[in-house]
N, C-alpha and C positions, 0 to 999 in steps of 0.2 A: 617401725613403719613396715608396711607390706605393699605389695603391688596390686592388691585386690581392688576391684572397682564395684561400687554399690550405687544403685539408682533408688532414690526415694521420691515417690509421687506425692503430691500434696505437701511439698516441702516448705511451703511459705508460712506455715503457722502450726501451732499446736503440737500434736504427736509427730508430725512430719518434720517440723523444725527441730524439736528436741532429739529425735532419732538421728537426723542428719549430723548434728553436732556430736552425738555419742559415737557414731561410726567414724567421724573424723578423728576423734580422740583415740579411737582404737587403731588408727593408722590407715584407714581406707581412703581411697580417692572417691569422692562422692559427687554424683550428678544430682542436682536439685531440679525437679520438674514440677510445674504447676502453671495455672492459667495467668496469674498476675506476676509480672516480672519484678515489680517493686517489692513485693513480699519475698520473693526468692532472693533478691539482693539484700533485703533486710536480714534474712537468715545467713547469707554469706558474710555479712558484716560482723557477725558474732563469732566468726571462726578464728579471729586473731591471727597468730602465726601459721595456722593451718590453711589459710585462705588460698594458697597456691595449689591446693589439692581439691578445689571445688570447681565444678563446671555448672553454670547456670543455663538451663535450657527451658524457656517458656514453652508450655505445651498444654493442649487440651486433651487429656488422655482418654476422653470418651469419644474422640474422633480418630478414625483409622489413619487418615493422611497425617495428622499431627503426631500420632504414635510412630508411624513409619519414619518420619523425619527425625524424631527424637532418637530412635535406635540407630538410624544411619549416622547421626552425629556421634553417638557413643562408639560405634564400630570404627569410624574414621579417626576419632581422637585416641581411643584406648585399645581398640582391637579385641576387646572382650568385656564381659560383664559377669561378675561373680555373685552378686546379691541383688535381687529385686525386692523392694518392699512396696507392695501394692497397698498404699496407705490412703490415697485420695478417696474421699467419700463425702456424702452429704446427709444431713439429718432431715427429718420431716416433723412438722408441727402436728400435734394431736388433731385428728380430724375423723369424724364418723366415716366408716368405710364407704357408705353409699354416696358421700359427697366428694370423694377423691376423683379428680379429673384425670383423663387419660394423659394430659400433658404433665401433670404432677407425677404420675406413675412412670411415664417414659423417662422423665428427667432423673428420677431416683435410680431406675434400672441402669440408665446410661452411665451415671457417675459411679455408682456402687458396684455394679456387676460387669457391664460391658467394658469399662476401662480396665478392670483386672484381667478380663479375657484378652483384650488387645495387647496389653503389656506382657502378659504371660506368653502369649503366642509368639510375640517378637523375641522375647527372652529365650524361648525354646529354640527358635531358629538360630540364634547366636550361640547359645551355650552348647548345643549339640555338635557344633563344628569348630569351636575354638580349641586352642591348645594351651594348657591342659583342658580336657573336655569337662563339661558339667558346670554346676552352679547351684544356687539356692534361691527359691522364691518364698517369700513370707507374705501371707495375706493378712490384712487387718480385718478380722471378723468383728465380733461384738458379743457382749452378754446377750444381745438380742438374736444372735445366731442360735441360741438355745431356748430362751424364754422371752417372748415379746412383751413390750410395754403396751398398755391400752392405746387403741386408736392409732396404730403405727404400722399398718399393713404393708405399705411399700418398703419401708426400711427393714422390717422384720423379714419380709420375703427375700429381699436381696441379700441379707446377711445369712439367712439359711442357705441360700444358693451359693454363697461364697464357700461354705463348708463343703458342699458337693464338689465345687471346683477344686478346692484344696485336695480332696481325696482323689479326684481324677488325675490331677497333675502329679500327685505322689506316685500313682500307679504308672502313668504314661512316661514319667521322667526317669523311672527306676533303671531302665536299661541304658540310660545315657548319662548317669551320674548327676542327675538333676533332682535335688531334694526339695520338697515343698512342705511348709508348715503354716500354722495359723495361730495368731495371737488374738484372744478374745478379751477385750478391754472394757472395764466397767468404771465409769465416772472419773476418768482422768480430768484434771482441772485445765480445761481449754475454753476457747471462745464458744465452742459448740455446747459445752456443758455448763456454761455460766449461769443459765437459768435454774440449775438444780438448787442453787442456794436460796432462791425465792420459793421454790416448790416445784415438784414434779408430780404429774398425775399418777395415782396408784391404781392397782387393780380393783380396789373397793370403791373407786370414784372420788376418794379424798385427794387433796393436794398437800404434799409434805416436802420439806427440804430434805435433800439427800447428801450424805458425805461424799467428798471427792478425795482424790489422791494426787500426789505430785506427778506431773507429766514426765519428769526426768526418770522416775522409777519405771515407767513404761519403756522409755528409750533404752535404759540399761537392759531390760528384758529382751528387747529386739536385738540389741547388740550381742547379747549372749547367744541367742538363736543363730545369728549370722555367723558367729565366730566358731561354731562347731565344725569339725572336719566333715567332709561329705559322707563319711562312713557312719555318721550319727545324725539324728534329726529329732528336733522337738516337733512332734506331729501336731499337737494342740497344747496351748498354754492359756490359762485364764489368769489375768492380772486385774485386780479390782480393789476399790476402796473397801477396806475390811468390814465396815459397818453398813455398807449399802444393802438395800433390800433386794437380794438376788436369791440366795438360798431361802426357800419358803415363799418366794414371790407368788402372789395370787391366792 
């Protein structure tokens, strides 16, 4: 066991749930954050004997007040934060660009980008002044941070922006022992990717099923990134279903 504290956003399902359990298994104390408390409690119920190292904090990480309350709770309970996994995100259904509403755009930006900004800003404020100083931020990017899917402008734009945020945080955190890396995930088997089995829109206009991979393999990759000493950093990692159409997409 160790005394390190990790925060996972979007911890109520999918990658967030699997990663929370992997970090628990690695000895972390883990804060589970997400909008739906019942889902967070469901994640906590899977922890078994590690349940005493879990703190459930319902929070909407796209809202500044909610993020401030979340980090106030972490500071009061643990006095520090060693790992932030900015995992919370939302997908978008394929839609012609000209039909995307401002509300749809703003919602996607809020969940996928603003939430990462708010949590990272709060983490910087805590990590810069805690003892020992520093910590690690891991951003959940996407294959779409490199190559977009058709008709996915809001999602692709926010994931490209996450890459810029990752680079900026890496630079700005360097003087304070704050490392920042990004994991780009392709087709982990979660609720969000369940439709892949029925078919996903391809660049040529066809709809084809796509392979997925076990979400636990993603969780182990994040746990590896988290476990490095602050003198080392995985800047970018791509973990994807081997046979998915990424290389050569389009």
